[in-house]
Backbone as CSV, one residue per row, in Angstrom:
resi,resn,N_x,N_y,N_z,CA_x,CA_y,CA_z,C_x,C_y,C_z
1,MET,4.936,-16.740,21.179,3.877,-16.037,20.446,4.518,-15.064,19.459
2,SER,4.135,-15.142,18.205,4.745,-14.300,17.183,4.215,-12.874,17.283
3,THR,5.084,-11.920,16.970,4.716,-10.514,16.981,4.548,-10.040,15.542
4,ILE,3.459,-9.377,15.275,3.193,-8.885,13.923,4.081,-7.680,13.643
5,ASP,4.768,-7.697,12.512,5.542,-6.555,12.046,4.620,-5.708,11.171
6,PRO,4.219,-4.518,11.627,3.265,-3.730,10.832,3.801,-3.347,9.462
7,PHE,5.118,-3.126,9.348,5.677,-2.779,8.044,5.562,-3.949,7.069
8,GLU,5.804,-5.163,7.544,5.699,-6.323,6.660,4.246,-6.597,6.299
9,ALA,3.334,-6.385,7.230,1.915,-6.538,6.921,1.483,-5.518,5.865
10,ASN,1.953,-4.287,6.023,1.599,-3.256,5.046,2.260,-3.506,3.694
11,ARG,3.479,-4.066,3.700,4.113,-4.420,2.425,3.264,-5.463,1.677
12,ALA,2.790,-6.457,2.415,1.948,-7.483,1.800,0.665,-6.877,1.237
13,LEU,0.093,-5.922,1.974,-1.113,-5.250,1.498,-0.847,-4.496,0.206
14,TRP,0.257,-3.729,0.169,0.558,-2.946,-1.032,0.930,-3.853,-2.215
15,ASN,1.614,-4.955,-1.939,1.886,-5.905,-3.025,0.583,-6.442,-3.607
16,ALA,-0.385,-6.720,-2.743,-1.669,-7.239,-3.220,-2.453,-6.184,-3.990
17,ARG,-2.278,-4.932,-3.646,-3.010,-3.859,-4.328,-2.513,-3.610,-5.753
18,VAL,-1.249,-3.888,-5.998,-0.625,-3.473,-7.259,-1.401,-3.907,-8.497
19,PRO,-1.717,-5.206,-8.689,-2.401,-5.575,-9.932,-3.769,-4.916,-10.092
20,HIS,-4.459,-4.686,-8.978,-5.772,-4.028,-9.047,-5.624,-2.556,-9.405
21,HIS,-4.593,-1.910,-8.903,-4.359,-0.505,-9.241,-3.955,-0.359,-10.700
22,LEU,-3.159,-1.300,-11.188,-2.728,-1.236,-12.590,-3.911,-1.276,-13.547
23,SER,-4.936,-2.030,-13.193,-6.089,-2.196,-14.087,-7.235,-1.248,-13.765
24,SER,-7.037,-0.355,-12.782,-8.142,0.483,-12.322,-8.357,1.700,-13.218
25,ARG,-9.586,2.172,-13.195,-9.923,3.404,-13.903,-9.214,4.601,-13.283
26,MET,-9.055,4.572,-11.964,-8.436,5.703,-11.266,-7.023,5.959,-11.767
27,TYR,-6.242,4.908,-11.937,-4.856,5.083,-12.375,-4.718,5.205,-13.894
28,ASP,-5.719,4.751,-14.652,-5.774,4.971,-16.105,-4.410,4.756,-16.766
29,LEU,-3.936,3.519,-16.684,-2.585,3.215,-17.146,-2.384,3.509,-18.629
30,ASP,-3.366,3.156,-19.438,-3.232,3.401,-20.882,-3.136,4.895,-21.173
31,GLY,-3.940,5.673,-20.491,-3.874,7.119,-20.666,-2.532,7.674,-20.239
32,PHE,-1.983,7.109,-19.172,-0.679,7.567,-18.709,0.399,7.253,-19.741
33,VAL,0.392,6.042,-20.263,1.390,5.661,-21.261,1.265,6.556,-22.496
34,ALA,0.034,6.969,-22.801,-0.200,7.837,-23.963,0.236,9.277,-23.719
35,GLY,0.597,9.620,-22.461,1.130,10.955,-22.217,0.488,11.732,-21.091
36,ARG,-0.548,11.183,-20.439,-1.195,11.891,-19.347,-0.214,12.082,-18.190
37,ASN,-0.228,13.283,-17.608,0.584,13.548,-16.431,-0.284,13.346,-15.193
38,SER,0.168,12.548,-14.249,-0.650,12.181,-13.084,-0.544,13.159,-11.924
39,LEU,0.301,14.169,-12.022,0.466,15.111,-10.913,-0.739,16.036,-10.796
40,THR,-1.104,16.361,-9.566,-2.192,17.298,-9.340,-1.688,18.733,-9.472
41,ALA,-2.639,19.667,-9.541,-2.267,21.079,-9.708,-1.418,21.568,-8.546
42,LEU,-1.744,21.138,-7.331,-0.980,21.583,-6.169,0.447,21.049,-6.221
43,GLU,0.611,19.795,-6.611,1.958,19.225,-6.736,2.777,19.983,-7.782
44,ARG,2.159,20.263,-8.916,2.876,20.988,-9.974,3.311,22.362,-9.489
45,GLU,2.424,23.032,-8.765,2.736,24.377,-8.270,3.907,24.344,-7.295
46,LEU,3.873,23.409,-6.345,4.910,23.369,-5.318,6.240,22.857,-5.869
47,LEU,6.194,21.948,-6.824,7.428,21.435,-7.421,8.138,22.511,-8.232
48,GLY,7.372,23.315,-8.946,7.980,24.336,-9.787,8.768,23.710,-10.921
49,ASP,9.803,24.388,-11.370,10.623,23.921,-12.490,11.604,22.858,-11.988
50,VAL,11.434,21.638,-12.476,12.315,20.538,-12.045,13.291,20.125,-13.145
51,ALA,13.297,20.812,-14.254,14.142,20.418,-15.380,15.609,20.340,-14.960
52,GLY,16.204,19.176,-15.181,17.615,18.968,-14.885,17.936,18.733,-13.423
53,LYS,16.914,18.737,-12.558,17.163,18.571,-11.127,17.105,17.099,-10.717
54,GLU,17.902,16.766,-9.707,17.867,15.423,-9.121,16.714,15.379,-8.117
55,VAL,15.767,14.468,-8.364,14.549,14.405,-7.553,14.384,12.998,-6.993
56,LEU,14.143,12.917,-5.692,13.858,11.652,-5.026,12.384,11.621,-4.657
57,HIS,11.674,10.602,-5.164,10.256,10.444,-4.860,10.098,9.326,-3.840
58,LEU,9.703,9.688,-2.616,9.536,8.717,-1.545,8.147,8.092,-1.604
59,GLN,8.084,6.768,-1.341,6.831,6.011,-1.357,6.125,6.197,-2.708
60,CYS,6.839,5.770,-3.736,6.469,6.094,-5.125,5.457,5.137,-5.732
61,HIS,5.058,4.062,-5.035,4.133,3.063,-5.560,4.697,2.524,-6.884
62,PHE,3.857,2.402,-7.944,4.405,1.828,-9.172,4.863,2.898,-10.167
63,GLY,5.102,4.099,-9.663,5.911,5.045,-10.414,5.230,6.036,-11.322
64,GLN,3.901,6.118,-11.307,3.270,7.090,-12.210,3.701,8.520,-11.907
65,ASP,3.626,8.918,-10.642,4.003,10.292,-10.310,5.504,10.515,-10.508
66,THR,6.302,9.499,-10.201,7.749,9.586,-10.432,8.030,9.897,-11.892
67,LEU,7.378,9.141,-12.758,7.610,9.299,-14.195,6.959,10.573,-14.735
68,SER,5.909,11.044,-14.062,5.335,12.332,-14.441,6.321,13.459,-14.201
69,VAL,7.059,13.388,-13.080,8.104,14.392,-12.839,9.227,14.234,-13.861
70,ALA,9.523,12.991,-14.238,10.529,12.764,-15.287,10.108,13.423,-16.598
71,ARG,8.827,13.382,-16.901,8.331,14.037,-18.119,8.504,15.545,-18.074
72,LEU,8.622,16.090,-16.874,8.866,17.524,-16.715,10.358,17.852,-16.688
73,GLY,11.192,16.831,-16.844,12.631,17.055,-16.937,13.419,16.682,-15.706
74,GLY,12.749,16.167,-14.662,13.464,15.761,-13.460,14.259,14.487,-13.681
75,ARG,15.386,14.395,-13.017,16.211,13.179,-13.045,15.815,12.364,-11.821
76,MET,15.075,11.265,-12.037,14.261,10.677,-10.996,14.847,9.436,-10.338
77,THR,14.639,9.376,-9.034,14.830,8.168,-8.247,13.549,7.940,-7.456
78,GLY,12.985,6.729,-7.545,11.787,6.386,-6.791,12.113,5.357,-5.733
79,LEU,11.529,5.521,-4.544,11.772,4.609,-3.420,10.443,4.110,-2.886
80,ASP,10.363,2.795,-2.641,9.122,2.227,-2.122,9.405,0.923,-1.395
81,ILE,8.504,0.554,-0.475,8.645,-0.676,0.300,8.125,-1.907,-0.441
82,SER,7.331,-1.687,-1.496,6.678,-2.790,-2.207,7.512,-3.259,-3.391
83,ASP,8.020,-4.493,-3.314,8.797,-5.043,-4.433,7.928,-5.230,-5.666
84,ALA,6.651,-5.617,-5.465,5.753,-5.787,-6.610,5.533,-4.457,-7.322
85,ALA,5.405,-3.381,-6.562,5.199,-2.065,-7.165,6.415,-1.630,-7.972
86,LEU,7.613,-1.845,-7.445,8.811,-1.420,-8.167,9.057,-2.271,-9.405
87,ASP,8.677,-3.539,-9.368,8.762,-4.357,-10.587,7.914,-3.737,-11.693
88,GLU,6.722,-3.278,-11.326,5.842,-2.653,-12.324,6.335,-1.268,-12.713
89,ALA,6.977,-0.566,-11.794,7.529,0.756,-12.109,8.589,0.645,-13.203
90,ARG,9.426,-0.370,-13.100,10.452,-0.574,-14.130,9.806,-0.851,-15.490
91,LYS,8.764,-1.667,-15.495,8.062,-1.968,-16.750,7.396,-0.722,-17.315
92,LEU,6.797,0.069,-16.437,6.115,1.281,-16.893,7.102,2.282,-17.471
93,ALA,8.253,2.440,-16.832,9.267,3.347,-17.364,9.696,2.920,-18.761
94,ALA,9.871,1.618,-18.956,10.277,1.109,-20.265,9.184,1.368,-21.300
95,ARG,7.932,1.145,-20.914,6.819,1.390,-21.853,6.749,2.852,-22.275
96,CYS,7.084,3.738,-21.339,6.974,5.170,-21.606,8.253,5.754,-22.202
97,GLY,9.313,4.949,-22.282,10.578,5.446,-22.792,11.217,6.480,-21.882
98,LEU,11.037,6.282,-20.560,11.565,7.223,-19.577,12.600,6.543,-18.706
99,GLU,13.524,7.341,-18.152,14.568,6.797,-17.293,14.315,7.179,-15.838
100,ALA,14.539,6.212,-14.948,14.458,6.454,-13.510,15.205,5.340,-12.804
101,SER,15.687,5.627,-11.618,16.280,4.608,-10.754,15.265,4.252,-9.679
102,TRP,15.339,3.009,-9.195,14.357,2.533,-8.227,15.070,1.907,-7.033
103,VAL,14.606,2.252,-5.824,15.218,1.774,-4.591,14.150,1.065,-3.760
104,LEU,14.360,-0.222,-3.486,13.453,-0.976,-2.626,13.880,-0.756,-1.178
105,SER,13.043,-0.049,-0.413,13.427,0.287,0.955,12.225,0.786,1.730
106,ASN,12.255,0.584,3.031,11.334,1.245,3.938,11.800,2.695,4.077
107,VAL,10.896,3.622,3.931,11.252,5.043,3.903,11.895,5.515,5.205
108,VAL,11.662,4.805,6.312,12.255,5.236,7.578,13.638,4.629,7.810
109,GLU,14.086,3.755,6.922,15.424,3.195,7.027,16.411,4.089,6.278
110,HIS,17.511,4.426,6.905,18.498,5.308,6.291,19.247,4.577,5.196
111,ARG,19.309,5.184,4.025,20.094,4.664,2.905,21.250,5.630,2.652
112,PRO,22.421,5.364,3.208,23.535,6.317,3.122,23.931,6.667,1.693
113,GLU,23.712,5.741,0.747,24.094,6.032,-0.636,23.261,7.153,-1.254
114,LEU,22.173,7.549,-0.591,21.327,8.633,-1.094,21.669,9.983,-0.462
115,ASP,22.556,9.996,0.520,22.835,11.228,1.261,23.366,12.338,0.357
116,GLY,22.771,13.516,0.510,23.268,14.720,-0.148,23.171,14.728,-1.655
117,ARG,22.311,13.900,-2.227,22.264,13.763,-3.686,21.180,14.575,-4.379
118,PHE,20.170,15.074,-3.639,18.951,15.511,-4.315,18.650,16.996,-4.125
119,ASP,18.247,17.600,-5.228,17.765,18.980,-5.209,16.363,19.054,-4.617
120,VAL,15.584,17.994,-4.867,14.191,17.943,-4.396,13.911,16.548,-3.843
121,VAL,13.306,16.501,-2.676,12.675,15.276,-2.184,11.174,15.524,-2.213
122,TYR,10.458,14.600,-2.812,9.037,14.793,-3.082,8.259,13.581,-2.588
123,THR,7.106,13.824,-1.959,6.241,12.721,-1.534,4.819,13.248,-1.414
124,SER,3.843,12.409,-1.753,2.470,12.925,-1.754,1.418,11.843,-1.590
125,TYR,0.329,12.237,-0.958,-0.945,11.526,-0.886,-0.864,10.095,-0.350
126,GLY,-1.272,9.964,0.893,-1.381,8.645,1.494,-0.055,8.016,1.851
127,THR,0.875,8.804,2.358,2.230,8.304,2.611,2.553,8.179,4.101
128,ILE,2.499,9.267,4.848,2.996,9.215,6.228,2.074,8.448,7.167
129,GLY,0.843,8.206,6.764,-0.062,7.433,7.609,0.409,6.011,7.866
130,TRP,1.349,5.529,7.060,1.891,4.177,7.220,3.092,4.154,8.162
131,LEU,3.447,5.312,8.729,4.644,5.421,9.565,4.245,5.709,11.009
132,PRO,4.725,4.934,11.981,4.368,5.201,13.371,5.056,6.429,13.947
133,ASP,6.235,6.772,13.421,7.059,7.847,13.983,7.642,8.654,12.831
134,LEU,7.464,9.957,12.854,7.937,10.800,11.756,9.375,11.265,11.923
135,ALA,9.982,11.053,13.085,11.350,11.539,13.297,12.346,10.915,12.315
136,PRO,12.369,9.579,12.115,13.320,9.025,11.143,13.000,9.415,9.710
137,TRP,11.739,9.599,9.397,11.316,10.067,8.063,11.898,11.444,7.783
138,ALA,11.719,12.351,8.726,12.230,13.711,8.547,13.757,13.731,8.521
139,ALA,14.388,12.897,9.343,15.858,12.851,9.363,16.405,12.394,8.016
140,ASN,15.765,11.414,7.402,16.226,10.940,6.095,16.032,12.001,5.020
141,ILE,14.938,12.728,5.082,14.713,13.800,4.114,15.853,14.818,4.205
142,ARG,16.195,15.214,5.417,17.303,16.164,5.593,18.610,15.585,5.071
143,ARG,18.866,14.305,5.346,20.104,13.677,4.879,20.179,13.644,3.356
144,TYR,19.080,13.332,2.711,19.099,13.098,1.267,19.164,14.388,0.450
145,LEU,18.710,15.491,1.037,18.732,16.763,0.323,20.140,17.345,0.249
146,LYS,20.435,17.975,-0.877,21.620,18.813,-0.985,21.403,20.072,-0.139
147,PRO,22.450,20.745,0.298,22.274,22.065,0.913,21.500,22.985,-0.028
148,GLY,20.468,23.622,0.491,19.623,24.480,-0.332,18.516,23.728,-1.051
149,GLY,18.495,22.395,-0.947,17.449,21.599,-1.591,16.127,21.722,-0.861
150,LYS,15.043,21.295,-1.515,13.720,21.480,-0.909,12.913,20.188,-0.865
151,LEU,12.128,20.092,0.184,11.109,19.056,0.310,9.796,19.600,-0.232
152,VAL,9.137,18.818,-1.090,7.777,19.112,-1.523,6.893,17.987,-0.999
153,PHE,5.955,18.331,-0.136,5.119,17.339,0.536,3.658,17.737,0.403
154,VAL,2.866,16.846,-0.170,1.421,17.042,-0.295,0.747,15.804,0.287
155,GLU,-0.250,16.014,1.143,-0.826,14.883,1.863,-2.297,15.137,2.176
156,PHE,-3.031,14.058,2.367,-4.400,14.200,2.859,-4.362,14.747,4.287
157,HIS,-5.319,15.590,4.603,-5.336,16.290,5.885,-5.660,15.319,7.013
158,PRO,-4.985,15.448,8.179,-5.277,14.529,9.287,-6.723,14.581,9.774
159,ALA,-7.430,15.685,9.528,-8.841,15.750,9.926,-9.671,14.697,9.200
160,VAL,-9.289,14.376,7.962,-10.014,13.374,7.178,-9.947,12.008,7.848
161,TRP,-8.772,11.682,8.418,-8.560,10.340,8.972,-9.200,10.171,10.349
162,MET,-9.832,11.197,10.883,-10.540,11.062,12.156,-11.848,10.280,11.999
163,PHE,-12.385,10.264,10.795,-13.714,9.712,10.564,-13.683,8.216,10.280
164,ASP,-14.830,7.582,10.484,-15.001,6.214,10.000,-14.994,6.222,8.472
165,ASN,-14.953,5.048,7.860,-14.792,4.974,6.408,-15.944,5.597,5.634
166,ASP,-17.122,5.684,6.252,-18.284,6.260,5.565,-18.554,7.705,5.969
167,PHE,-17.689,8.288,6.773,-17.810,9.680,7.204,-19.146,9.959,7.896
168,THR,-19.537,9.030,8.764,-20.765,9.226,9.543,-20.476,9.723,10.954
169,HIS,-19.256,9.477,11.472,-18.925,9.913,12.823,-17.402,9.946,12.989
170,VAL,-16.956,10.684,14.000,-15.534,10.728,14.340,-15.190,9.440,15.091
171,GLN,-14.225,8.688,14.566,-13.855,7.397,15.146,-12.462,7.399,15.763
172,TYR,-11.552,8.212,15.206,-10.156,8.173,15.652,-9.700,9.555,16.116
173,SER,-8.653,9.559,16.907,-8.089,10.820,17.390,-7.402,11.574,16.253
174,TYR,-7.458,12.900,16.335,-6.677,13.743,15.429,-5.187,13.561,15.673
175,PHE,-4.840,13.176,16.895,-3.447,13.069,17.309,-2.947,11.629,17.183
176,ASN,-1.632,11.483,17.127,-1.006,10.159,16.982,-0.978,9.461,18.340
177,ARG,-2.122,8.910,18.731,-2.259,8.302,20.055,-2.627,6.827,19.996
178,GLU,-2.708,6.268,18.802,-3.109,4.875,18.684,-2.654,4.305,17.350
179,THR,-2.408,3.011,17.358,-2.222,2.294,16.104,-3.589,1.934,15.563
180,ILE,-3.851,2.305,14.335,-5.143,2.003,13.716,-4.995,0.683,12.959
181,ALA,-5.456,-0.397,13.575,-5.369,-1.730,12.985,-6.718,-2.082,12.378
182,GLU,-6.714,-2.345,11.080,-7.956,-2.637,10.362,-7.745,-3.830,9.434
183,GLU,-8.839,-4.422,9.013,-8.780,-5.412,7.941,-9.292,-4.746,6.682
184,GLU,-8.403,-4.594,5.714,-8.742,-3.897,4.477,-9.465,-4.842,3.525
185,GLU,-10.622,-4.398,3.049,-11.343,-5.133,2.018,-11.421,-4.250,0.784
186,GLY,-10.957,-4.782,-0.349,-10.872,-3.965,-1.547,-9.727,-2.971,-1.423
187,THR,-9.764,-1.936,-2.250,-8.748,-0.896,-2.225,-9.363,0.393,-2.741
188,TYR,-8.766,1.525,-2.396,-9.356,2.816,-2.749,-9.557,2.995,-4.245
189,ALA,-8.742,2.331,-5.065,-8.865,2.464,-6.521,-9.818,1.436,-7.122
190,ASP,-10.169,0.417,-6.353,-11.084,-0.637,-6.811,-11.706,-1.268,-5.572
191,ARG,-12.835,-0.708,-5.140,-13.426,-1.147,-3.876,-13.934,-2.580,-3.926
192,GLY,-14.095,-3.138,-5.127,-14.536,-4.521,-5.260,-13.397,-5.505,-5.408
193,ALA,-12.157,-5.041,-5.285,-10.998,-5.922,-5.462,-11.000,-7.036,-4.418
194,ALA,-10.543,-8.205,-4.839,-10.522,-9.376,-3.952,-9.311,-9.314,-3.025
195,ILE,-9.347,-8.342,-2.115,-8.280,-8.165,-1.124,-8.918,-8.134,0.250
196,LYS,-8.406,-8.910,1.165,-8.856,-8.896,2.558,-7.634,-9.164,3.416
197,LEU,-6.949,-8.078,3.806,-5.683,-8.179,4.515,-5.614,-7.136,5.627
198,PRO,-4.819,-7.395,6.664,-4.670,-6.407,7.738,-3.834,-5.212,7.291
199,SER,-4.121,-4.059,7.888,-3.306,-2.863,7.672,-3.088,-2.175,9.011
200,TYR,-1.979,-1.451,9.083,-1.626,-0.732,10.311,-1.247,0.691,9.920
201,SER,-1.917,1.655,10.535,-1.651,3.047,10.179,-1.725,3.932,11.420
202,TRP,-1.294,5.193,11.229,-1.219,6.151,12.327,-1.611,7.526,11.798
203,ASN,-2.384,8.257,12.595,-2.725,9.623,12.207,-1.643,10.568,12.730
204,HIS,-1.290,11.559,11.924,-0.254,12.526,12.300,-0.824,13.934,12.188
205,ASP,-1.024,14.566,13.340,-1.532,15.936,13.339,-0.507,16.879,12.713
206,LEU,-0.965,18.036,12.297,-0.089,18.977,11.606,1.068,19.428,12.485
207,GLY,0.824,19.581,13.789,1.901,19.969,14.688,3.015,18.939,14.716
208,GLU,2.649,17.661,14.691,3.658,16.602,14.677,4.474,16.649,13.385
209,VAL,3.800,16.828,12.252,4.495,16.884,10.961,5.475,18.048,10.927
210,LEU,4.994,19.232,11.266,5.836,20.423,11.178,6.992,20.360,12.171
211,THR,6.724,19.857,13.369,7.778,19.760,14.372,8.873,18.799,13.928
212,ALA,8.488,17.666,13.334,9.485,16.703,12.864,10.412,17.338,11.838
213,LEU,9.857,18.130,10.931,10.666,18.759,9.885,11.506,19.913,10.450
214,LEU,10.905,20.720,11.323,11.637,21.836,11.919,12.772,21.338,12.816
215,ASN,12.559,20.214,13.492,13.614,19.648,14.336,14.828,19.210,13.525
216,GLU,14.635,18.951,12.238,15.752,18.593,11.355,16.369,19.807,10.677
217,GLY,15.905,20.991,11.068,16.503,22.214,10.551,15.936,22.707,9.237
218,LEU,14.878,22.045,8.738,14.274,22.540,7.503,13.525,23.841,7.778
219,ARG,13.599,24.758,6.836,12.903,26.037,6.944,11.588,25.958,6.176
220,LEU,10.488,26.204,6.848,9.177,26.152,6.196,9.003,27.373,5.311
221,GLU,8.879,27.113,4.023,8.780,28.209,3.049,7.356,28.424,2.565
222,ARG,6.552,27.377,2.622,5.169,27.474,2.123,4.325,26.432,2.837
223,PHE,3.112,26.813,3.220,2.164,25.867,3.802,0.771,26.261,3.351
224,THR,-0.008,25.287,2.888,-1.358,25.571,2.427,-2.288,24.431,2.787
225,GLU,-3.552,24.756,3.044,-4.587,23.758,3.282,-5.695,23.958,2.253
226,GLU,-6.265,22.856,1.782,-7.294,22.907,0.750,-8.537,22.161,1.232
227,ASP,-9.723,22.618,0.778,-10.963,21.979,1.233,-11.482,20.925,0.260
228,GLY,-10.678,20.571,-0.740,-11.072,19.540,-1.699,-9.911,18.642,-2.048
229,SER,-10.248,17.410,-2.438,-9.229,16.435,-2.833,-9.260,16.235,-4.347
230,PRO,-8.100,16.193,-4.998,-8.084,15.917,-6.439,-8.359,14.454,-6.745
231,HIS,-8.274,13.588,-5.726,-8.468,12.154,-5.915,-9.785,11.714,-5.280
232,ASP,-10.571,10.965,-6.021,-11.852,10.473,-5.526,-11.635,9.116,-4.858
233,CYS,-11.031,9.142,-3.683,-10.665,7.895,-3.015,-11.329,7.743,-1.654
234,PHE,-12.347,8.553,-1.383,-13.091,8.446,-0.140,-14.556,8.137,-0.450
235,ALA,-15.281,7.674,0.553,-16.699,7.375,0.391,-17.532,8.652,0.452
236,ASN,-18.698,8.626,-0.178,-19.701,9.694,-0.079,-19.163,11.046,-0.526
237,THR,-18.463,11.069,-1.654,-17.928,12.329,-2.164,-18.847,12.940,-3.212
238,VAL,-18.727,14.246,-3.361,-19.350,14.966,-4.472,-18.259,15.794,-5.141
239,GLN,-18.346,15.919,-6.457,-17.338,16.665,-7.206,-17.814,18.082,-7.442
240,GLY,-16.952,19.037,-7.109,-17.293,20.432,-7.303,-17.004,20.905,-8.711
241,ALA,-17.420,22.126,-9.000,-17.177,22.713,-10.320,-15.688,22.855,-10.596
242,ASP,-14.875,22.900,-9.557,-13.421,23.000,-9.717,-12.756,21.642,-9.940
243,GLY,-13.556,20.579,-9.991,-13.030,19.241,-10.234,-12.591,18.516,-8.976
244,LEU,-12.592,19.190,-7.832,-12.144,18.570,-6.590,-13.299,17.844,-5.904
245,TYR,-12.944,16.852,-5.092,-13.933,16.023,-4.404,-14.011,16.408,-2.936
246,ARG,-15.253,16.482,-2.424,-15.501,16.814,-1.034,-16.517,15.836,-0.458
247,ILE,-16.518,15.682,0.862,-17.453,14.785,1.514,-18.840,15.433,1.520
248,LYS,-19.832,14.690,1.042,-21.191,15.218,0.952,-21.688,15.650,2.328
249,GLY,-22.201,16.878,2.386,-22.680,17.432,3.645,-21.625,18.197,4.409
250,MET,-20.364,18.071,3.979,-19.277,18.785,4.646,-18.526,19.700,3.670
251,GLU,-19.134,19.955,2.523,-18.459,20.752,1.498,-18.057,22.126,2.060
252,GLY,-16.788,22.456,1.881,-16.285,23.744,2.327,-16.019,23.834,3.817
253,LYS,-16.288,22.760,4.566,-16.108,22.787,6.021,-14.950,21.916,6.491
254,LEU,-14.607,20.901,5.713,-13.609,19.916,6.138,-12.334,20.079,5.317
255,PRO,-11.189,20.313,5.954,-9.949,20.340,5.173,-9.640,18.942,4.653
256,MET,-9.268,18.849,3.396,-9.047,17.556,2.757,-7.577,17.286,2.443
257,VAL,-6.830,18.340,2.163,-5.457,18.202,1.671,-4.615,19.346,2.240
258,TYR,-3.334,19.090,2.467,-2.409,20.181,2.757,-1.121,19.964,1.974
259,GLY,-0.375,21.036,1.795,0.894,20.952,1.081,1.900,21.907,1.680
260,LEU,3.183,21.554,1.553,4.215,22.428,2.099,5.512,22.300,1.320
261,ILE,6.332,23.315,1.461,7.705,23.303,0.989,8.595,23.548,2.202
262,GLY,9.582,22.680,2.381,10.581,22.854,3.414,11.965,22.888,2.777
263,VAL,12.803,23.826,3.166,14.100,24.028,2.532,15.223,23.692,3.520
264,LYS,16.198,22.924,3.061,17.383,22.644,3.855,18.351,23.822,3.739
265,PRO,18.832,24.348,4.828,19.739,25.497,4.732,20.953,25.179,3.862
266,GLY,21.432,26.187,3.149,22.622,26.020,2.318,23.873,26.037,3.163
267,GLU,24.965,25.652,2.546,26.257,25.624,3.252,26.748,27.051,3.490
């Protein structure tokens, strides 16, 4: 009896999503090529001045955020598990006249050639939910950072992932106690996309995230929680005057996003 590899199933899902994301209104590819920066306000704030810095973007998809940091002066390397996404990232960089290196890899697999190279390791939005265990993720972040380098991490809040897709009831644990196996229909950027594939994900409570990073010796320098999402990728949202999206009926009550800075001690 064959055993399903959740990473390979998720790679197939992300490969299938790529063409739909490229043509979606959410990703606005033409606007990006024309100069739009895809980073959110929270990401920009936590990243700070990246000019001339070596930056590694983990789980970079097809590279919009990677190249947005490049537009701010970062010297970029993007890493992702999806070969289809990285093929498009290379094309997008060429269209934009930007330089970046691309690494095809599972984020939990150690790549020794990246050790000690980066001033900043950056990752955001919809990333760690694809990982069953955060210990190897955090260990690689520590390995890849230079002494004194910082992790910038922005993610959807684990409270959001407790709900069913329509936010009518709590369906899953806040804690990492189960593999969430689903059949994905469509995609967050194009709900009508002709995709029907299995996905495997895991919820990671804040204690698990912080403990994984602290166990690797990173010093927590900043932590923030926000009650709105800059991305309209959930069902039943309403947009506030601040431009952020919240679940209708839960406005101001449900944390949607969190962000942190973790620093690797210097030599």
